PDBQT receptor file of N, H, CA, C and O in Angstrom, charges set to zero:
ATOM      1  N   MET A   1     -81.208  18.718 -44.460  1.00  0.00    +0.000 N 
ATOM      2  CA  MET A   1     -79.856  18.463 -44.015  1.00  0.00    +0.000 C 
ATOM      3  C   MET A   1     -78.883  19.518 -44.578  1.00  0.00    +0.000 C 
ATOM      4  O   MET A   1     -77.939  19.925 -43.901  1.00  0.00    +0.000 OA
ATOM      5  N   TRP A   2     -79.125  19.941 -45.792  1.00  0.00    +0.000 N 
ATOM      6  H   TRP A   2     -79.893  19.611 -46.341  1.00  0.00    +0.000 HD
ATOM      7  CA  TRP A   2     -78.185  20.880 -46.409  1.00  0.00    +0.000 C 
ATOM      8  C   TRP A   2     -78.208  22.237 -45.708  1.00  0.00    +0.000 C 
ATOM      9  O   TRP A   2     -77.240  22.995 -45.784  1.00  0.00    +0.000 OA
ATOM     10  N   ARG A   3     -79.302  22.540 -45.031  1.00  0.00    +0.000 N 
ATOM     11  H   ARG A   3     -80.088  21.925 -44.968  1.00  0.00    +0.000 HD
ATOM     12  CA  ARG A   3     -79.376  23.821 -44.316  1.00  0.00    +0.000 C 
ATOM     13  C   ARG A   3     -78.492  23.817 -43.070  1.00  0.00    +0.000 C 
ATOM     14  O   ARG A   3     -78.066  24.871 -42.596  1.00  0.00    +0.000 OA
ATOM     15  N   THR A   4     -78.225  22.632 -42.552  1.00  0.00    +0.000 N 
ATOM     16  H   THR A   4     -78.571  21.776 -42.937  1.00  0.00    +0.000 HD
ATOM     17  CA  THR A   4     -77.321  22.539 -41.386  1.00  0.00    +0.000 C 
ATOM     18  C   THR A   4     -75.951  23.087 -41.741  1.00  0.00    +0.000 C 
ATOM     19  O   THR A   4     -75.319  23.774 -40.938  1.00  0.00    +0.000 OA
ATOM     20  N   TRP A   5     -75.485  22.771 -42.978  1.00  0.00    +0.000 N 
ATOM     21  H   TRP A   5     -75.998  22.213 -43.629  1.00  0.00    +0.000 HD
ATOM     22  CA  TRP A   5     -74.150  23.206 -43.385  1.00  0.00    +0.000 C 
ATOM     23  C   TRP A   5     -74.102  24.693 -43.698  1.00  0.00    +0.000 C 
ATOM     24  O   TRP A   5     -73.023  25.263 -43.856  1.00  0.00    +0.000 OA
ATOM     25  N   LEU A   6     -75.277  25.327 -43.790  1.00  0.00    +0.000 N 
ATOM     26  H   LEU A   6     -76.154  24.864 -43.662  1.00  0.00    +0.000 HD
ATOM     27  CA  LEU A   6     -75.294  26.778 -43.928  1.00  0.00    +0.000 C 
ATOM     28  C   LEU A   6     -75.023  27.447 -42.574  1.00  0.00    +0.000 C 
ATOM     29  O   LEU A   6     -74.542  28.579 -42.521  1.00  0.00    +0.000 OA
ATOM     30  N   LEU A   7     -75.332  26.746 -41.493  1.00  0.00    +0.000 N 
ATOM     31  H   LEU A   7     -75.723  25.826 -41.536  1.00  0.00    +0.000 HD
ATOM     32  CA  LEU A   7     -75.081  27.292 -40.160  1.00  0.00    +0.000 C 
ATOM     33  C   LEU A   7     -73.639  27.072 -39.726  1.00  0.00    +0.000 C 
ATOM     34  O   LEU A   7     -73.058  27.908 -39.035  1.00  0.00    +0.000 OA
ATOM     35  N   PHE A   8     -73.055  25.924 -40.139  1.00  0.00    +0.000 N 
ATOM     36  H   PHE A   8     -73.528  25.245 -40.700  1.00  0.00    +0.000 HD
ATOM     37  CA  PHE A   8     -71.698  25.563 -39.712  1.00  0.00    +0.000 C 
ATOM     38  C   PHE A   8     -70.784  25.494 -40.919  1.00  0.00    +0.000 C 
ATOM     39  O   PHE A   8     -71.193  25.048 -41.991  1.00  0.00    +0.000 OA
ATOM     40  N   ASP A   9     -69.542  25.938 -40.745  1.00  0.00    +0.000 N 
ATOM     41  H   ASP A   9     -69.210  26.300 -39.874  1.00  0.00    +0.000 HD
ATOM     42  CA  ASP A   9     -68.536  25.774 -41.779  1.00  0.00    +0.000 C 
ATOM     43  C   ASP A   9     -68.127  24.299 -41.807  1.00  0.00    +0.000 C 
ATOM     44  O   ASP A   9     -67.655  23.785 -40.794  1.00  0.00    +0.000 OA
ATOM     45  N   PRO A  10     -68.294  23.603 -42.939  1.00  0.00    +0.000 N 
ATOM     46  CA  PRO A  10     -68.008  22.170 -42.969  1.00  0.00    +0.000 C 
ATOM     47  C   PRO A  10     -66.561  21.823 -42.594  1.00  0.00    +0.000 C 
ATOM     48  O   PRO A  10     -66.324  20.827 -41.910  1.00  0.00    +0.000 OA
ATOM     49  N   ARG A  11     -65.602  22.628 -43.031  1.00  0.00    +0.000 N 
ATOM     50  H   ARG A  11     -65.794  23.436 -43.587  1.00  0.00    +0.000 HD
ATOM     51  CA  ARG A  11     -64.211  22.335 -42.715  1.00  0.00    +0.000 C 
ATOM     52  C   ARG A  11     -63.947  22.417 -41.221  1.00  0.00    +0.000 C 
ATOM     53  O   ARG A  11     -63.310  21.535 -40.646  1.00  0.00    +0.000 OA
ATOM     54  N   ARG A  12     -64.432  23.465 -40.601  1.00  0.00    +0.000 N 
ATOM     55  H   ARG A  12     -64.949  24.182 -41.068  1.00  0.00    +0.000 HD
ATOM     56  CA  ARG A  12     -64.217  23.610 -39.149  1.00  0.00    +0.000 C 
ATOM     57  C   ARG A  12     -64.966  22.547 -38.373  1.00  0.00    +0.000 C 
ATOM     58  O   ARG A  12     -64.466  22.034 -37.371  1.00  0.00    +0.000 OA
ATOM     59  N   ALA A  13     -66.170  22.213 -38.834  1.00  0.00    +0.000 N 
ATOM     60  H   ALA A  13     -66.576  22.629 -39.647  1.00  0.00    +0.000 HD
ATOM     61  CA  ALA A  13     -66.957  21.190 -38.144  1.00  0.00    +0.000 C 
ATOM     62  C   ALA A  13     -66.283  19.832 -38.221  1.00  0.00    +0.000 C 
ATOM     63  O   ALA A  13     -66.230  19.113 -37.223  1.00  0.00    +0.000 OA
ATOM     64  N   LEU A  14     -65.766  19.468 -39.394  1.00  0.00    +0.000 N 
ATOM     65  H   LEU A  14     -65.809  20.052 -40.204  1.00  0.00    +0.000 HD
ATOM     66  CA  LEU A  14     -65.112  18.171 -39.563  1.00  0.00    +0.000 C 
ATOM     67  C   LEU A  14     -63.784  18.106 -38.801  1.00  0.00    +0.000 C 
ATOM     68  O   LEU A  14     -63.455  17.074 -38.216  1.00  0.00    +0.000 OA
ATOM     69  N   VAL A  15     -63.030  19.192 -38.806  1.00  0.00    +0.000 N 
ATOM     70  H   VAL A  15     -63.298  20.031 -39.281  1.00  0.00    +0.000 HD
ATOM     71  CA  VAL A  15     -61.790  19.225 -38.028  1.00  0.00    +0.000 C 
ATOM     72  C   VAL A  15     -62.102  19.082 -36.546  1.00  0.00    +0.000 C 
ATOM     73  O   VAL A  15     -61.420  18.346 -35.832  1.00  0.00    +0.000 OA
ATOM     74  N   ALA A  16     -63.114  19.773 -36.091  1.00  0.00    +0.000 N 
ATOM     75  H   ALA A  16     -63.667  20.371 -36.670  1.00  0.00    +0.000 HD
ATOM     76  CA  ALA A  16     -63.497  19.669 -34.670  1.00  0.00    +0.000 C 
ATOM     77  C   ALA A  16     -63.975  18.253 -34.341  1.00  0.00    +0.000 C 
ATOM     78  O   ALA A  16     -63.657  17.725 -33.275  1.00  0.00    +0.000 OA
ATOM     79  N   LEU A  17     -64.731  17.641 -35.242  1.00  0.00    +0.000 N 
ATOM     80  H   LEU A  17     -64.989  18.070 -36.107  1.00  0.00    +0.000 HD
ATOM     81  CA  LEU A  17     -65.217  16.272 -35.025  1.00  0.00    +0.000 C 
ATOM     82  C   LEU A  17     -64.049  15.302 -34.939  1.00  0.00    +0.000 C 
ATOM     83  O   LEU A  17     -64.008  14.477 -34.027  1.00  0.00    +0.000 OA
ATOM     84  N   PHE A  18     -63.104  15.377 -35.860  1.00  0.00    +0.000 N 
ATOM     85  H   PHE A  18     -63.137  16.047 -36.602  1.00  0.00    +0.000 HD
ATOM     86  CA  PHE A  18     -61.962  14.461 -35.849  1.00  0.00    +0.000 C 
ATOM     87  C   PHE A  18     -61.068  14.707 -34.627  1.00  0.00    +0.000 C 
ATOM     88  O   PHE A  18     -60.530  13.754 -34.062  1.00  0.00    +0.000 OA
ATOM     89  N   ALA A  19     -60.905  15.937 -34.222  1.00  0.00    +0.000 N 
ATOM     90  H   ALA A  19     -61.342  16.711 -34.681  1.00  0.00    +0.000 HD
ATOM     91  CA  ALA A  19     -60.116  16.218 -33.026  1.00  0.00    +0.000 C 
ATOM     92  C   ALA A  19     -60.793  15.634 -31.790  1.00  0.00    +0.000 C 
ATOM     93  O   ALA A  19     -60.133  15.039 -30.938  1.00  0.00    +0.000 OA
ATOM     94  N   PHE A  20     -62.103  15.807 -31.696  1.00  0.00    +0.000 N 
ATOM     95  H   PHE A  20     -62.639  16.291 -32.388  1.00  0.00    +0.000 HD
ATOM     96  CA  PHE A  20     -62.845  15.250 -30.575  1.00  0.00    +0.000 C 
ATOM     97  C   PHE A  20     -62.730  13.723 -30.543  1.00  0.00    +0.000 C 
ATOM     98  O   PHE A  20     -62.523  13.139 -29.479  1.00  0.00    +0.000 OA
ATOM     99  N   LEU A  21     -62.864  13.080 -31.699  1.00  0.00    +0.000 N 
ATOM    100  H   LEU A  21     -63.033  13.555 -32.563  1.00  0.00    +0.000 HD
ATOM    101  CA  LEU A  21     -62.779  11.614 -31.747  1.00  0.00    +0.000 C 
ATOM    102  C   LEU A  21     -61.382  11.126 -31.391  1.00  0.00    +0.000 C 
ATOM    103  O   LEU A  21     -61.245  10.087 -30.746  1.00  0.00    +0.000 OA
ATOM    104  N   ALA A  22     -60.343  11.846 -31.793  1.00  0.00    +0.000 N 
ATOM    105  H   ALA A  22     -60.453  12.690 -32.317  1.00  0.00    +0.000 HD
ATOM    106  CA  ALA A  22     -58.985  11.466 -31.437  1.00  0.00    +0.000 C 
ATOM    107  C   ALA A  22     -58.765  11.579 -29.928  1.00  0.00    +0.000 C 
ATOM    108  O   ALA A  22     -58.180  10.685 -29.318  1.00  0.00    +0.000 OA
ATOM    109  N   VAL A  23     -59.224  12.659 -29.334  1.00  0.00    +0.000 N 
ATOM    110  H   VAL A  23     -59.700  13.386 -29.830  1.00  0.00    +0.000 HD
ATOM    111  CA  VAL A  23     -59.088  12.833 -27.879  1.00  0.00    +0.000 C 
ATOM    112  C   VAL A  23     -59.886  11.760 -27.151  1.00  0.00    +0.000 C 
ATOM    113  O   VAL A  23     -59.412  11.209 -26.157  1.00  0.00    +0.000 OA
ATOM    114  N   LEU A  24     -61.080  11.457 -27.625  1.00  0.00    +0.000 N 
ATOM    115  H   LEU A  24     -61.465  11.905 -28.432  1.00  0.00    +0.000 HD
ATOM    116  CA  LEU A  24     -61.908  10.423 -27.009  1.00  0.00    +0.000 C 
ATOM    117  C   LEU A  24     -61.222   9.056 -27.092  1.00  0.00    +0.000 C 
ATOM    118  O   LEU A  24     -61.229   8.298 -26.122  1.00  0.00    +0.000 OA
ATOM    119  N   ALA A  25     -60.635   8.745 -28.239  1.00  0.00    +0.000 N 
ATOM    120  H   ALA A  25     -60.630   9.360 -29.027  1.00  0.00    +0.000 HD
ATOM    121  CA  ALA A  25     -59.938   7.457 -28.389  1.00  0.00    +0.000 C 
ATOM    122  C   ALA A  25     -58.747   7.371 -27.433  1.00  0.00    +0.000 C 
ATOM    123  O   ALA A  25     -58.545   6.338 -26.795  1.00  0.00    +0.000 OA
ATOM    124  N   LEU A  26     -57.974   8.421 -27.327  1.00  0.00    +0.000 N 
ATOM    125  H   LEU A  26     -58.138   9.261 -27.845  1.00  0.00    +0.000 HD
ATOM    126  CA  LEU A  26     -56.841   8.420 -26.392  1.00  0.00    +0.000 C 
ATOM    127  C   LEU A  26     -57.318   8.273 -24.949  1.00  0.00    +0.000 C 
ATOM    128  O   LEU A  26     -56.719   7.534 -24.167  1.00  0.00    +0.000 OA
ATOM    129  N   LEU A  27     -58.378   8.964 -24.603  1.00  0.00    +0.000 N 
ATOM    130  H   LEU A  27     -58.865   9.564 -25.239  1.00  0.00    +0.000 HD
ATOM    131  CA  LEU A  27     -58.931   8.882 -23.259  1.00  0.00    +0.000 C 
ATOM    132  C   LEU A  27     -59.383   7.451 -22.945  1.00  0.00    +0.000 C 
ATOM    133  O   LEU A  27     -59.097   6.934 -21.865  1.00  0.00    +0.000 OA
ATOM    134  N   ILE A  28     -60.073   6.826 -23.866  1.00  0.00    +0.000 N 
ATOM    135  H   ILE A  28     -60.305   7.246 -24.744  1.00  0.00    +0.000 HD
ATOM    136  CA  ILE A  28     -60.532   5.455 -23.647  1.00  0.00    +0.000 C 
ATOM    137  C   ILE A  28     -59.351   4.508 -23.488  1.00  0.00    +0.000 C 
ATOM    138  O   ILE A  28     -59.377   3.640 -22.615  1.00  0.00    +0.000 OA
ATOM    139  N   HIS A  29     -58.324   4.653 -24.304  1.00  0.00    +0.000 N 
ATOM    140  H   HIS A  29     -58.303   5.357 -25.013  1.00  0.00    +0.000 HD
ATOM    141  CA  HIS A  29     -57.157   3.774 -24.201  1.00  0.00    +0.000 C 
ATOM    142  C   HIS A  29     -56.430   3.987 -22.883  1.00  0.00    +0.000 C 
ATOM    143  O   HIS A  29     -56.001   3.011 -22.268  1.00  0.00    +0.000 OA
ATOM    144  N   PHE A  30     -56.278   5.211 -22.430  1.00  0.00    +0.000 N 
ATOM    145  H   PHE A  30     -56.627   6.004 -22.930  1.00  0.00    +0.000 HD
ATOM    146  CA  PHE A  30     -55.608   5.455 -21.166  1.00  0.00    +0.000 C 
ATOM    147  C   PHE A  30     -56.429   4.934 -19.989  1.00  0.00    +0.000 C 
ATOM    148  O   PHE A  30     -55.871   4.441 -19.008  1.00  0.00    +0.000 OA
ATOM    149  N   ILE A  31     -57.745   5.045 -20.087  1.00  0.00    +0.000 N 
ATOM    150  H   ILE A  31     -58.198   5.445 -20.883  1.00  0.00    +0.000 HD
ATOM    151  CA  ILE A  31     -58.599   4.474 -19.032  1.00  0.00    +0.000 C 
ATOM    152  C   ILE A  31     -58.428   2.964 -18.994  1.00  0.00    +0.000 C 
ATOM    153  O   ILE A  31     -58.319   2.385 -17.913  1.00  0.00    +0.000 OA
ATOM    154  N   LEU A  32     -58.404   2.317 -20.149  1.00  0.00    +0.000 N 
ATOM    155  H   LEU A  32     -58.492   2.788 -21.027  1.00  0.00    +0.000 HD
ATOM    156  CA  LEU A  32     -58.214   0.866 -20.175  1.00  0.00    +0.000 C 
ATOM    157  C   LEU A  32     -56.833   0.463 -19.652  1.00  0.00    +0.000 C 
ATOM    158  O   LEU A  32     -56.699  -0.553 -18.970  1.00  0.00    +0.000 OA
ATOM    159  N   LEU A  33     -55.818   1.253 -19.969  1.00  0.00    +0.000 N 
ATOM    160  H   LEU A  33     -55.927   2.078 -20.523  1.00  0.00    +0.000 HD
ATOM    161  CA  LEU A  33     -54.477   0.947 -19.468  1.00  0.00    +0.000 C 
ATOM    162  C   LEU A  33     -54.386   1.092 -17.961  1.00  0.00    +0.000 C 
ATOM    163  O   LEU A  33     -53.526   0.474 -17.335  1.00  0.00    +0.000 OA
ATOM    164  N   SER A  34     -55.246   1.888 -17.375  1.00  0.00    +0.000 N 
ATOM    165  H   SER A  34     -55.945   2.390 -17.884  1.00  0.00    +0.000 HD
ATOM    166  CA  SER A  34     -55.181   2.086 -15.926  1.00  0.00    +0.000 C 
ATOM    167  C   SER A  34     -55.891   0.976 -15.155  1.00  0.00    +0.000 C 
ATOM    168  O   SER A  34     -55.774   0.903 -13.931  1.00  0.00    +0.000 OA
ATOM    169  N   THR A  35     -56.625   0.116 -15.853  1.00  0.00    +0.000 N 
ATOM    170  H   THR A  35     -56.721   0.175 -16.847  1.00  0.00    +0.000 HD
ATOM    171  CA  THR A  35     -57.309  -0.999 -15.168  1.00  0.00    +0.000 C 
ATOM    172  C   THR A  35     -56.428  -2.217 -15.144  1.00  0.00    +0.000 C 
ATOM    173  O   THR A  35     -55.568  -2.378 -16.010  1.00  0.00    +0.000 OA
ATOM    174  N   GLU A  36     -56.623  -3.078 -14.169  1.00  0.00    +0.000 N 
ATOM    175  H   GLU A  36     -57.321  -2.947 -13.466  1.00  0.00    +0.000 HD
ATOM    176  CA  GLU A  36     -55.841  -4.289 -14.044  1.00  0.00    +0.000 C 
ATOM    177  C   GLU A  36     -56.219  -5.304 -15.111  1.00  0.00    +0.000 C 
ATOM    178  O   GLU A  36     -55.355  -6.001 -15.643  1.00  0.00    +0.000 OA
ATOM    179  N   ARG A  37     -57.487  -5.388 -15.419  1.00  0.00    +0.000 N 
ATOM    180  H   ARG A  37     -58.189  -4.821 -14.987  1.00  0.00    +0.000 HD
ATOM    181  CA  ARG A  37     -57.967  -6.416 -16.354  1.00  0.00    +0.000 C 
ATOM    182  C   ARG A  37     -57.583  -6.122 -17.805  1.00  0.00    +0.000 C 
ATOM    183  O   ARG A  37     -57.232  -7.044 -18.540  1.00  0.00    +0.000 OA
ATOM    184  N   PHE A  38     -57.642  -4.885 -18.224  1.00  0.00    +0.000 N 
ATOM    185  H   PHE A  38     -57.928  -4.135 -17.626  1.00  0.00    +0.000 HD
ATOM    186  CA  PHE A  38     -57.460  -4.534 -19.632  1.00  0.00    +0.000 C 
ATOM    187  C   PHE A  38     -56.119  -3.876 -19.934  1.00  0.00    +0.000 C 
ATOM    188  O   PHE A  38     -55.959  -3.292 -21.006  1.00  0.00    +0.000 OA
ATOM    189  N   ASN A  39     -55.159  -3.952 -19.030  1.00  0.00    +0.000 N 
ATOM    190  H   ASN A  39     -55.290  -4.426 -18.159  1.00  0.00    +0.000 HD
ATOM    191  CA  ASN A  39     -53.844  -3.373 -19.288  1.00  0.00    +0.000 C 
ATOM    192  C   ASN A  39     -53.017  -4.362 -20.094  1.00  0.00    +0.000 C 
ATOM    193  O   ASN A  39     -52.392  -5.258 -19.527  1.00  0.00    +0.000 OA
ATOM    194  N   TRP A  40     -53.009  -4.204 -21.412  1.00  0.00    +0.000 N 
ATOM    195  H   TRP A  40     -53.517  -3.476 -21.872  1.00  0.00    +0.000 HD
ATOM    196  CA  TRP A  40     -52.334  -5.143 -22.288  1.00  0.00    +0.000 C 
ATOM    197  C   TRP A  40     -50.821  -4.993 -22.222  1.00  0.00    +0.000 C 
ATOM    198  O   TRP A  40     -50.100  -5.933 -22.557  1.00  0.00    +0.000 OA
ATOM    199  N   MET A  41     -50.327  -3.843 -21.801  1.00  0.00    +0.000 N 
ATOM    200  H   MET A  41     -50.913  -3.080 -21.529  1.00  0.00    +0.000 HD
ATOM    201  CA  MET A  41     -48.875  -3.669 -21.712  1.00  0.00    +0.000 C 
ATOM    202  C   MET A  41     -48.331  -4.426 -20.505  1.00  0.00    +0.000 C 
ATOM    203  O   MET A  41     -47.262  -5.032 -20.592  1.00  0.00    +0.000 OA
ATOM    204  N   HIS A  42     -49.035  -4.404 -19.397  1.00  0.00    +0.000 N 
ATOM    205  H   HIS A  42     -49.903  -3.912 -19.326  1.00  0.00    +0.000 HD
ATOM    206  CA  HIS A  42     -48.615  -5.145 -18.215  1.00  0.00    +0.000 C 
ATOM    207  C   HIS A  42     -48.711  -6.644 -18.455  1.00  0.00    +0.000 C 
ATOM    208  O   HIS A  42     -47.861  -7.401 -17.988  1.00  0.00    +0.000 OA
ATOM    209  N   THR A  43     -49.734  -7.079 -19.175  1.00  0.00    +0.000 N 
ATOM    210  H   THR A  43     -50.425  -6.464 -19.554  1.00  0.00    +0.000 HD
ATOM    211  CA  THR A  43     -49.918  -8.487 -19.483  1.00  0.00    +0.000 C 
ATOM    212  C   THR A  43     -48.777  -8.997 -20.358  1.00  0.00    +0.000 C 
ATOM    213  O   THR A  43     -48.315 -10.122 -20.173  1.00  0.00    +0.000 OA
ATOM    214  N   ALA A  44     -48.323  -8.191 -21.300  1.00  0.00    +0.000 N 
ATOM    215  H   ALA A  44     -48.698  -7.276 -21.451  1.00  0.00    +0.000 HD
ATOM    216  CA  ALA A  44     -47.232  -8.600 -22.166  1.00  0.00    +0.000 C 
ATOM    217  C   ALA A  44     -45.954  -8.808 -21.362  1.00  0.00    +0.000 C 
ATOM    218  O   ALA A  44     -45.203  -9.742 -21.641  1.00  0.00    +0.000 OA
ATOM    219  N   SER A  45     -45.691  -7.961 -20.375  1.00  0.00    +0.000 N 
ATOM    220  H   SER A  45     -46.301  -7.202 -20.149  1.00  0.00    +0.000 HD
ATOM    221  CA  SER A  45     -44.489  -8.140 -19.571  1.00  0.00    +0.000 C 
ATOM    222  C   SER A  45     -44.613  -9.365 -18.688  1.00  0.00    +0.000 C 
ATOM    223  O   SER A  45     -43.609 -10.017 -18.398  1.00  0.00    +0.000 OA
ATOM    224  N   LEU A  46     -45.832  -9.698 -18.248  1.00  0.00    +0.000 N 
ATOM    225  H   LEU A  46     -46.647  -9.169 -18.483  1.00  0.00    +0.000 HD
ATOM    226  CA  LEU A  46     -46.036 -10.913 -17.477  1.00  0.00    +0.000 C 
ATOM    227  C   LEU A  46     -45.785 -12.152 -18.321  1.00  0.00    +0.000 C 
ATOM    228  O   LEU A  46     -45.231 -13.136 -17.831  1.00  0.00    +0.000 OA
ATOM    229  N   VAL A  47     -46.188 -12.112 -19.582  1.00  0.00    +0.000 N 
ATOM    230  H   VAL A  47     -46.638 -11.313 -19.980  1.00  0.00    +0.000 HD
ATOM    231  CA  VAL A  47     -45.961 -13.234 -20.488  1.00  0.00    +0.000 C 
ATOM    232  C   VAL A  47     -44.461 -13.422 -20.709  1.00  0.00    +0.000 C 
ATOM    233  O   VAL A  47     -43.968 -14.549 -20.693  1.00  0.00    +0.000 OA
ATOM    234  N   ASP A  48     -43.738 -12.327 -20.914  1.00  0.00    +0.000 N 
ATOM    235  H   ASP A  48     -44.139 -11.410 -20.926  1.00  0.00    +0.000 HD
ATOM    236  CA  ASP A  48     -42.289 -12.423 -21.071  1.00  0.00    +0.000 C 
ATOM    237  C   ASP A  48     -41.637 -13.021 -19.817  1.00  0.00    +0.000 C 
ATOM    238  O   ASP A  48     -40.765 -13.885 -19.917  1.00  0.00    +0.000 OA
ATOM    239  N   THR A  49     -42.059 -12.562 -18.656  1.00  0.00    +0.000 N 
ATOM    240  H   THR A  49     -42.767 -11.860 -18.575  1.00  0.00    +0.000 HD
ATOM    241  CA  THR A  49     -41.505 -13.066 -17.407  1.00  0.00    +0.000 C 
ATOM    242  C   THR A  49     -41.822 -14.541 -17.244  1.00  0.00    +0.000 C 
ATOM    243  O   THR A  49     -40.965 -15.313 -16.814  1.00  0.00    +0.000 OA
ATOM    244  N   THR A  50     -43.036 -14.942 -17.579  1.00  0.00    +0.000 N 
ATOM    245  H   THR A  50     -43.732 -14.315 -17.929  1.00  0.00    +0.000 HD
ATOM    246  CA  THR A  50     -43.428 -16.342 -17.474  1.00  0.00    +0.000 C 
ATOM    247  C   THR A  50     -42.609 -17.198 -18.424  1.00  0.00    +0.000 C 
ATOM    248  O   THR A  50     -42.195 -18.299 -18.062  1.00  0.00    +0.000 OA
ATOM    249  N   GLU A  51     -42.372 -16.711 -19.626  1.00  0.00    +0.000 N 
ATOM    250  H   GLU A  51     -42.709 -15.816 -19.920  1.00  0.00    +0.000 HD
ATOM    251  CA  GLU A  51     -41.550 -17.460 -20.585  1.00  0.00    +0.000 C 
ATOM    252  C   GLU A  51     -40.110 -17.583 -20.077  1.00  0.00    +0.000 C 
ATOM    253  O   GLU A  51     -39.485 -18.631 -20.238  1.00  0.00    +0.000 OA
ATOM    254  N   GLN A  52     -39.585 -16.522 -19.467  1.00  0.00    +0.000 N 
ATOM    255  H   GLN A  52     -40.093 -15.670 -19.337  1.00  0.00    +0.000 HD
ATOM    256  CA  GLN A  52     -38.223 -16.590 -18.931  1.00  0.00    +0.000 C 
ATOM    257  C   GLN A  52     -38.130 -17.601 -17.810  1.00  0.00    +0.000 C 
ATOM    258  O   GLN A  52     -37.165 -18.362 -17.735  1.00  0.00    +0.000 OA
ATOM    259  N   VAL A  53     -39.126 -17.616 -16.935  1.00  0.00    +0.000 N 
ATOM    260  H   VAL A  53     -39.910 -16.998 -16.996  1.00  0.00    +0.000 HD
ATOM    261  CA  VAL A  53     -39.118 -18.578 -15.837  1.00  0.00    +0.000 C 
ATOM    262  C   VAL A  53     -39.233 -19.992 -16.383  1.00  0.00    +0.000 C 
ATOM    263  O   VAL A  53     -38.577 -20.897 -15.869  1.00  0.00    +0.000 OA
ATOM    264  N   ALA A  54     -40.044 -20.207 -17.407  1.00  0.00    +0.000 N 
ATOM    265  H   ALA A  54     -40.577 -19.472 -17.825  1.00  0.00    +0.000 HD
ATOM    266  CA  ALA A  54     -40.183 -21.526 -17.996  1.00  0.00    +0.000 C 
ATOM    267  C   ALA A  54     -38.879 -21.969 -18.638  1.00  0.00    +0.000 C 
ATOM    268  O   ALA A  54     -38.494 -23.131 -18.515  1.00  0.00    +0.000 OA
ATOM    269  N   MET A  55     -38.202 -21.068 -19.316  1.00  0.00    +0.000 N 
ATOM    270  H   MET A  55     -38.516 -20.124 -19.416  1.00  0.00    +0.000 HD
ATOM    271  CA  MET A  55     -36.914 -21.398 -19.941  1.00  0.00    +0.000 C 
ATOM    272  C   MET A  55     -35.872 -21.732 -18.867  1.00  0.00    +0.000 C 
ATOM    273  O   MET A  55     -35.086 -22.662 -19.046  1.00  0.00    +0.000 OA
ATOM    274  N   GLN A  56     -35.856 -21.000 -17.774  1.00  0.00    +0.000 N 
ATOM    275  H   GLN A  56     -36.495 -20.244 -17.629  1.00  0.00    +0.000 HD
ATOM    276  CA  GLN A  56     -34.908 -21.266 -16.698  1.00  0.00    +0.000 C 
ATOM    277  C   GLN A  56     -35.209 -22.597 -16.047  1.00  0.00    +0.000 C 
ATOM    278  O   GLN A  56     -34.290 -23.310 -15.644  1.00  0.00    +0.000 OA
ATOM    279  N   ALA A  57     -36.473 -22.945 -15.938  1.00  0.00    +0.000 N 
ATOM    280  H   ALA A  57     -37.220 -22.367 -16.266  1.00  0.00    +0.000 HD
ATOM    281  CA  ALA A  57     -36.834 -24.227 -15.322  1.00  0.00    +0.000 C 
ATOM    282  C   ALA A  57     -36.394 -25.382 -16.223  1.00  0.00    +0.000 C 
ATOM    283  O   ALA A  57     -36.000 -26.437 -15.726  1.00  0.00    +0.000 OA
ATOM    284  N   GLN A  58     -36.456 -25.195 -17.525  1.00  0.00    +0.000 N 
ATOM    285  H   GLN A  58     -36.776 -24.338 -17.929  1.00  0.00    +0.000 HD
ATOM    286  CA  GLN A  58     -36.049 -26.244 -18.453  1.00  0.00    +0.000 C 
ATOM    287  C   GLN A  58     -34.543 -26.413 -18.454  1.00  0.00    +0.000 C 
ATOM    288  O   GLN A  58     -34.052 -27.541 -18.500  1.00  0.00    +0.000 OA
ATOM    289  N   THR A  59     -33.801 -25.320 -18.406  1.00  0.00    +0.000 N 
ATOM    290  H   THR A  59     -34.199 -24.404 -18.369  1.00  0.00    +0.000 HD
ATOM    291  CA  THR A  59     -32.348 -25.400 -18.460  1.00  0.00    +0.000 C 
ATOM    292  C   THR A  59     -31.714 -25.634 -17.097  1.00  0.00    +0.000 C 
ATOM    293  O   THR A  59     -30.559 -26.053 -17.008  1.00  0.00    +0.000 OA
ATOM    294  N   GLY A  60     -32.464 -25.366 -16.042  1.00  0.00    +0.000 N 
ATOM    295  H   GLY A  60     -33.402 -25.026 -16.114  1.00  0.00    +0.000 HD
ATOM    296  CA  GLY A  60     -31.935 -25.559 -14.698  1.00  0.00    +0.000 C 
ATOM    297  C   GLY A  60     -31.055 -24.424 -14.220  1.00  0.00    +0.000 C 
ATOM    298  O   GLY A  60     -30.434 -24.535 -13.163  1.00  0.00    +0.000 OA
ATOM    299  N   LYS A  61     -30.985 -23.329 -14.973  1.00  0.00    +0.000 N 
ATOM    300  H   LYS A  61     -31.490 -23.240 -15.831  1.00  0.00    +0.000 HD
ATOM    301  CA  LYS A  61     -30.158 -22.187 -14.587  1.00  0.00    +0.000 C 
ATOM    302  C   LYS A  61     -31.029 -21.166 -13.871  1.00  0.00    +0.000 C 
ATOM    303  O   LYS A  61     -32.219 -21.032 -14.158  1.00  0.00    +0.000 OA
ATOM    304  N   SER A  62     -30.427 -20.462 -12.950  1.00  0.00    +0.000 N 
ATOM    305  H   SER A  62     -29.460 -20.571 -12.717  1.00  0.00    +0.000 HD
ATOM    306  CA  SER A  62     -31.129 -19.408 -12.230  1.00  0.00    +0.000 C 
ATOM    307  C   SER A  62     -30.340 -18.135 -12.347  1.00  0.00    +0.000 C 
ATOM    308  O   SER A  62     -29.115 -18.145 -12.231  1.00  0.00    +0.000 OA
ATOM    309  N   THR A  63     -31.031 -17.027 -12.576  1.00  0.00    +0.000 N 
ATOM    310  H   THR A  63     -32.027 -17.018 -12.671  1.00  0.00    +0.000 HD
ATOM    311  CA  THR A  63     -30.358 -15.727 -12.648  1.00  0.00    +0.000 C 
ATOM    312  C   THR A  63     -30.279 -15.084 -11.276  1.00  0.00    +0.000 C 
ATOM    313  O   THR A  63     -29.634 -14.048 -11.112  1.00  0.00    +0.000 OA
ATOM    314  N   LEU A  64     -30.927 -15.685 -10.292  1.00  0.00    +0.000 N 
ATOM    315  H   LEU A  64     -31.450 -16.526 -10.426  1.00  0.00    +0.000 HD
ATOM    316  CA  LEU A  64     -30.893 -15.150  -8.932  1.00  0.00    +0.000 C 
ATOM    317  C   LEU A  64     -29.659 -15.708  -8.217  1.00  0.00    +0.000 C 
ATOM    318  O   LEU A  64     -29.584 -16.908  -7.951  1.00  0.00    +0.000 OA
ATOM    319  N   ALA A  65     -28.725 -14.866  -7.917  1.00  0.00    +0.000 N 
ATOM    320  H   ALA A  65     -28.786 -13.891  -8.133  1.00  0.00    +0.000 HD
ATOM    321  CA  ALA A  65     -27.568 -15.303  -7.138  1.00  0.00    +0.000 C 
ATOM    322  C   ALA A  65     -26.573 -14.184  -7.031  1.00  0.00    +0.000 C 
ATOM    323  O   ALA A  65     -25.523 -14.349  -6.411  1.00  0.00    +0.000 OA
TER     324      ALA A  65
């Protein structure tokens, strides 16, 4: 194993590895955000909207008018 590090500079290899992993993580998150099932940002806005509708139903007030 130690001979591998004679072929590659450890600092450059680790920086490249961490950069690759960061790009991969961002790519995975953006792919998940683009799907309907796993888009947690869209789900949060739906929860807020549902809570607002529930509060309006309890108070009897409507913002539509």
